[in-house]
N, C-alpha and C positions, 0 to 999 in steps of 0.2 A: 432375571435380566441384569446382567452385570455390564455396568457403563465403564468406557473406557475414553480417556483423555484422548481426542485427536492429536495432540502435540506430542507426549512422552508415552502414550499408549497404557498409563498406569490405571490401576482399577479403584485407587484412593481418590473417588470422587463422591463430593457431597452437594446437596441442595443449596443454591445461593440466592434465593428470592426470584423475581420474575423482572423480565424487561420490558419495556413500554409498550410491547404488542401483546403483553400478557403470557409471554412463553416463559416455562420453567428454565432458568439458569441453573447451571452446574459449574462447581469448581473444582480443578484438581488441586489436592492437597500436597502433591509431590512439587509439580512445577509452576503452579498459581493460575494457571491457564482458566479463564472462564470461558463457557460455551453453552450453546442450546443442542439439543438432540437434532432437529430436523430444521437447519437454517433457512429462512427464504431465499437469500441469496449465496453463491458458493463463492470460491476464489475467482478473482480476474484472471481471466484467459491470455496466454501468452500472446495471442493475436490482438486482442484488445489491447494488450501494454504496448505492442509495438505501432498500433494505428494512434494512441495517443502520444508517442514519440515523434510520429510524423505531424500530428497536429500542434505538438509543442512549437515545433520547426516555424509553423506556419504563423506564429503569433495571436493564434486566437486565444480568447480569455480561458481561464481556468473554469468560470461558470460554464460556458457557451461548451467547451469540452465535454465537463460531466454531463450537461445535459445531452449531447450528441451520442456519447458512448455509454449512457446510461449507469454511471458510477456516481458515488457520493461525492461531494465537494471535498470533504475531509478527507476521504480515501485518496484521492486525488491530488490534494495538497501534501500530504504525506509521500505519497509516491516521487512528486516532484521533489520534495527535499531531501528523500536518499539520492534519487539521481544527482542532486547539486552536491552533495556531499562526495560523490566520488569524481566530479570534475576537477582535473589537477589546477592548483592555484598560481603557479609559476609559469610566467610567460616567456620563452625565449626570444630575444631580439637580435638579430645580427646587424651590425653596425656597417652602414654603406657609406663609402667615401662621398662626400660631399662633391658636387659637379666643378667646382671652382678651384677645390685643391689638387 
């Protein structure tokens, strides 16, 4: 049985200890990705990401959103940080004439 890296599909994979759930960890020697063979949770779907985006607009706490959509708070914080990086930082203001002028 040949293991392949889920990121770069390389065959240069070695054992790399165990995670806290006692599952064998593997590490790709080419890209450095660490992974387990059969993860308990998969990637977060696009529908869940869209729901999170809508919940963020409702000003619900991150802990509440994480509980509602069943994702970890750490994953949610990283997701929000990545979204925040994409927001433009410059605000375009139009000068309006003062009513007395």
